[in-house]
BATORTOR-748982 format. One record per residue (C-alpha): residue number from 0; residue in three letters; x, y, z. Coordinates in steps of 0.1 Angstrom, whole numbers. Example, Ala and Ser with C-alpha at 12.3 -4.5 7.8 and 13.67 -1.06 7.14 Angstrom:
[pt 0 ALA [123 -45 78]],
[pt 1 SER [137 -11 71]],
% end
This chain:
[pt 0 MET [0 0 0]],
[pt 1 VAL [29 24 8]],
[pt 2 PHE [45 18 -26]],
[pt 3 VAL [11 23 -44]],
[pt 4 LYS [7 57 -26]],
[pt 5 LEU [43 66 -34]],
[pt 6 HIS [39 58 -70]],
[pt 7 SER [7 79 -72]],
[pt 8 ASN [25 108 -56]],
[pt 9 ILE [54 105 -81]],
[pt 10 LYS [31 110 -110]],
[pt 11 LYS [19 143 -95]],
[pt 12 LYS [53 157 -86]],
[pt 13 SER [82 162 -109]],
[pt 14 ASN [106 175 -83]],
[pt 15 LEU [108 149 -56]],
[pt 16 ALA [137 136 -34]],
[pt 17 PHE [141 112 -5]],
[pt 18 HIS [160 126 25]],
[pt 19 SER [170 100 51]],
[pt 20 HIS [185 104 86]],
[pt 21 LEU [202 77 107]],
[pt 22 SER [209 40 98]],
[pt 23 ARG [175 25 95]],
[pt 24 ALA [162 52 73]],
[pt 25 LEU [193 50 51]],
[pt 26 TYR [187 13 45]],
[pt 27 ALA [150 16 41]],
[pt 28 THR [152 43 16]],
[pt 29 PHE [178 28 -7]],
[pt 30 ILE [156 3 -26]],
[pt 31 PRO [126 26 -31]],
[pt 32 SER [150 53 -44]],
[pt 33 LEU [163 28 -70]],
[pt 34 ILE [129 14 -79]],
[pt 35 PHE [112 48 -84]],
[pt 36 ARG [144 66 -96]],
[pt 37 ILE [141 93 -69]],
[pt 38 PRO [173 111 -58]],
[pt 39 HIS [183 100 -23]],
[pt 40 ILE [199 125 1]],
[pt 41 HIS [213 113 34]],
[pt 42 THR [224 132 65]],
[pt 43 GLU [253 118 85]],
[pt 44 HIS [250 127 122]],
[pt 45 ASN [279 109 138]],
[pt 46 THR [317 106 135]],
[pt 47 PHE [313 69 144]],
[pt 48 ASN [286 42 143]],
[pt 49 ARG [287 5 151]],
[pt 50 ARG [279 -5 114]],
[pt 51 ARG [314 5 105]],
[pt 52 GLU [328 -21 128]],
[pt 53 LYS [311 -49 108]],
[pt 54 TRP [332 -57 78]],
[pt 55 TYR [305 -78 61]],
[pt 56 LEU [283 -46 57]],
[pt 57 TYR [310 -26 38]],
[pt 58 LEU [301 -39 4]],
[pt 59 ILE [264 -31 10]],
[pt 60 GLU [272 3 23]],
[pt 61 TYR [295 9 -7]],
[pt 62 PHE [266 5 -31]],
[pt 63 ILE [242 25 -9]],
[pt 64 TYR [265 55 -2]],
[pt 65 ASN [278 57 -38]],
[pt 66 SER [242 57 -51]],
[pt 67 LEU [233 88 -30]],
[pt 68 LYS [226 121 -48]],
[pt 69 SER [242 140 -19]],
[pt 70 ILE [255 134 16]],
[pt 71 ILE [251 161 43]],
[pt 72 CYS [275 159 73]],
[pt 73 VAL [267 179 104]],
[pt 74 SER [303 188 110]],
[pt 75 GLU [337 187 93]],
[pt 76 ALA [347 159 117]],
[pt 77 THR [317 139 106]],
[pt 78 ARG [327 144 69]],
[pt 79 TYR [363 135 76]],
[pt 80 GLU [354 102 93]],
[pt 81 LEU [329 93 66]],
[pt 82 LEU [355 98 38]],
[pt 83 SER [380 79 58]],
[pt 84 TYR [355 50 60]],
[pt 85 MET [344 53 24]],
[pt 86 PRO [372 70 4]],
[pt 87 SER [355 60 -30]],
[pt 88 LEU [329 88 -25]],
[pt 89 ASP [327 117 -48]],
[pt 90 LEU [340 146 -27]],
[pt 91 ASP [317 171 -44]],
[pt 92 LYS [286 154 -32]],
[pt 93 VAL [297 152 5]],
[pt 94 VAL [289 186 20]],
[pt 95 VAL [288 201 55]],
[pt 96 ILE [257 217 69]],
[pt 97 GLU [262 223 106]],
[pt 98 ASN [234 216 130]],
[pt 99 GLY [211 242 145]],
[pt 100 THR [189 245 175]],
[pt 101 GLU [170 270 196]],
[pt 102 LEU [194 294 214]],
[pt 103 ILE [185 299 250]],
[pt 104 GLN [186 334 265]],
[pt 105 HIS [217 341 285]],
[pt 106 LYS [213 341 323]],
[pt 107 ILE [239 358 345]],
[pt 108 ARG [249 335 374]],
[pt 109 ASN [268 344 405]],
[pt 110 PHE [294 317 413]],
[pt 111 SER [314 337 438]],
[pt 112 LYS [322 317 469]],
[pt 113 LYS [297 291 460]],
[pt 114 LYS [305 258 477]],
[pt 115 LYS [281 234 460]],
[pt 116 PHE [270 234 424]],
[pt 117 ASN [241 221 403]],
[pt 118 ILE [251 200 372]],
[pt 119 ILE [230 192 342]],
[pt 120 VAL [234 166 315]],
[pt 121 LEU [212 164 284]],
[pt 122 GLY [210 135 260]],
[pt 123 SER [201 99 253]],
[pt 124 LEU [210 73 279]],
[pt 125 THR [233 55 256]],
[pt 126 HIS [270 43 256]],
[pt 127 LYS [278 71 232]],
[pt 128 LYS [269 98 256]],
[pt 129 GLY [293 87 283]],
[pt 130 ILE [271 95 312]],
[pt 131 ASP [285 65 331]],
[pt 132 LEU [319 82 330]],
[pt 133 LEU [305 112 348]],
[pt 134 LEU [288 91 375]],
[pt 135 SER [319 72 381]],
[pt 136 SER [338 104 387]],
[pt 137 ILE [313 120 411]],
[pt 138 PRO [322 101 443]],
[pt 139 HIS [355 121 444]],
[pt 140 LEU [336 154 442]],
[pt 141 VAL [305 149 463]],
[pt 142 ASP [314 177 487]],
[pt 143 LYS [313 202 458]],
[pt 144 ILE [280 191 442]],
[pt 145 ASN [245 199 452]],
[pt 146 LYS [225 182 425]],
[pt 147 ILE [230 164 392]],
[pt 148 LYS [201 163 367]],
[pt 149 ILE [203 138 339]],
[pt 150 ILE [176 145 313]],
[pt 151 GLY [170 119 287]],
[pt 152 SER [159 83 280]],
[pt 153 GLY [175 53 265]],
[pt 154 PRO [187 17 269]],
[pt 155 GLU [213 24 295]],
[pt 156 ARG [189 37 321]],
[pt 157 GLU [192 5 342]],
[pt 158 LYS [230 6 340]],
[pt 159 LEU [231 42 352]],
[pt 160 LEU [207 34 380]],
[pt 161 ASN [230 6 391]],
[pt 162 LEU [259 30 391]],
[pt 163 ILE [240 55 411]],
[pt 164 ASN [232 28 437]],
[pt 165 LYS [268 15 436]],
[pt 166 PHE [283 49 444]],
[pt 167 SER [255 59 468]],
[pt 168 LEU [245 89 447]],
[pt 169 ASN [208 86 451]],
[pt 170 SER [205 119 470]],
[pt 171 LEU [226 138 444]],
[pt 172 VAL [214 124 410]],
[pt 173 GLU [180 128 395]],
[pt 174 LEU [171 109 362]],
[pt 175 ILE [144 128 343]],
[pt 176 ASP [128 110 313]],
[pt 177 HIS [110 139 297]],
[pt 178 THR [105 176 303]],
[pt 179 GLU [83 201 287]],
[pt 180 ASP [105 231 298]],
[pt 181 ILE [142 224 293]],
[pt 182 LYS [149 261 299]],
[pt 183 ALA [138 259 336]],
[pt 184 HIS [163 230 342]],
[pt 185 LEU [191 249 323]],
[pt 186 TYR [185 280 344]],
[pt 187 ASP [185 260 376]],
[pt 188 ALA [219 246 367]],
[pt 189 ASP [254 260 373]],
[pt 190 ILE [274 238 350]],
[pt 191 GLY [266 217 319]],
[pt 192 VAL [285 185 312]],
[pt 193 VAL [288 167 278]],
[pt 194 PRO [308 136 284]],
[pt 195 SER [303 120 250]],
[pt 196 ARG [325 91 237]],
[pt 197 TRP [317 103 202]],
[pt 198 GLU [296 130 186]],
[pt 199 GLY [286 144 153]],
[pt 200 PHE [281 179 165]],
[pt 201 GLY [268 183 200]],
[pt 202 LEU [236 204 199]],
[pt 203 VAL [233 203 237]],
[pt 204 ALA [266 222 240]],
[pt 205 VAL [249 251 220]],
[pt 206 GLU [218 250 242]],
[pt 207 MET [238 249 275]],
[pt 208 ARG [264 275 266]],
[pt 209 SER [239 299 251]],
[pt 210 SER [219 298 283]],
[pt 211 GLY [249 311 302]],
[pt 212 LEU [262 278 315]],
[pt 213 PRO [299 272 317]],
[pt 214 ILE [303 237 302]],
[pt 215 LEU [327 207 304]],
[pt 216 ILE [330 187 272]],
[pt 217 SER [350 157 261]],
[pt 218 ASP [377 164 235]],
[pt 219 VAL [361 141 210]],
[pt 220 PRO [361 154 173]],
[pt 221 GLY [327 169 163]],
[pt 222 LEU [324 185 197]],
[pt 223 SER [357 199 210]],
[pt 224 ASP [369 212 176]],
[pt 225 ILE [337 232 174]],
[pt 226 PHE [332 245 209]],
[pt 227 SER [365 243 228]],
[pt 228 HIS [377 277 217]],
[pt 229 TYR [346 294 232]],
[pt 230 ASN [347 313 265]],
[pt 231 ALA [338 292 296]],
[pt 232 VAL [342 258 278]],
[pt 233 VAL [366 233 293]],
[pt 234 SER [375 199 279]],
[pt 235 PHE [387 166 292]],
[pt 236 LYS [403 136 276]],
[pt 237 VAL [375 115 260]],
[pt 238 GLY [368 82 278]],
[pt 239 SER [390 91 308]],
[pt 240 LYS [373 91 342]],
[pt 241 ASP [404 107 358]],
[pt 242 SER [406 135 332]],
[pt 243 LEU [369 141 336]],
[pt 244 LYS [372 142 374]],
[pt 245 ASN [402 165 374]],
[pt 246 SER [388 189 348]],
[pt 247 LEU [355 191 366]],
[pt 248 ASN [372 197 399]],
[pt 249 ALA [393 225 383]],
[pt 250 LEU [362 241 367]],
[pt 251 LEU [344 241 401]],
[pt 252 GLU [374 257 418]],
[pt 253 ASP [378 283 391]],
[pt 254 LEU [341 293 392]],
[pt 255 SER [340 294 430]],
[pt 256 ASN [371 317 431]],
[pt 257 ASP [359 340 403]],
[pt 258 ARG [386 329 379]],
[pt 259 ILE [362 325 350]],
[pt 260 VAL [339 352 336]],
[pt 261 VAL [311 336 317]],
[pt 262 LYS [303 359 287]],
[pt 263 ASP [271 361 267]],
[pt 264 LEU [279 343 235]],
[pt 265 LYS [246 350 216]],
[pt 266 SER [263 366 187]],
[pt 267 ASP [290 339 185]],
[pt 268 LEU [265 311 186]],
[pt 269 GLU [240 327 162]],
[pt 270 ASN [255 306 134]],
[pt 271 TYR [240 275 151]],
[pt 272 SER [205 290 155]],
[pt 273 ILE [176 272 140]],
[pt 274 GLN [169 301 117]],
[pt 275 ASN [204 299 101]],
[pt 276 PHE [202 262 100]],
[pt 277 LEU [170 263 80]],
[pt 278 LYS [185 289 56]],
[pt 279 ARG [215 266 50]],
[pt 280 TYR [191 237 41]],
[pt 281 GLU [170 260 19]],
[pt 282 GLU [201 270 -1]],
[pt 283 PHE [212 234 -4]],
[pt 284 TYR [178 222 -17]],
[pt 285 LYS [177 251 -43]],
[pt 286 LYS [211 239 -56]],
[pt 287 ILE [200 203 -62]],
% end
């Protein structure tokens, strides 16, 4: 029935294209794009995915990726990793359109002489996001932390709950599945942490930092190369609990002792606003 409807729509529209996101959509769209001879565009969101570890999928992906009309990468790091994985791709059809999101109005916070801080983490509860690394580092810093809010859902929720129990962090850590008002949680926080093991771009870094939060991020490509040069952004060695612990401790000390002035980065981050993001996509579609 889906193919019947699709075929009917094709007859009515002369300018039609498929645009897929993420693995399942990439695979599901490949065959229909060939059958109906519809251009297929795909957006790459990550510098790494588990498919690339499976050698037996390479030949399939070779045909899929080389059949694409165009490939959009959300960052230069994402483009680099894709071309490293699939060097046969035509360079001209692999373009970068950086992600965009809603910028949050900057809030001035007073950290002077503050003894305990509120931390916020945004993202899916998955291995990729590295939230387990943060929880494993917290026992060494409990005297400096008031509350940690982890907002998101995903398959690692049970694992994270076990870590919270293991380290007796129940009174400090709150897992929140869903929220209608992310701004309220951002404004209630003092520091944002993005402990990702890999990232394509890191939209939450934009949301956190635009709201006036100083942030701690991993030095993974697709995240640190975009945000590490901004004011009040500190990085740690990806995957390292010790580096995360030491960097977070140093950030807490610097904030408490007024060694960091958190500037309003609205103009700097405007490039990543949803409005500019949509303009970039509009220009891209006009070209194809």
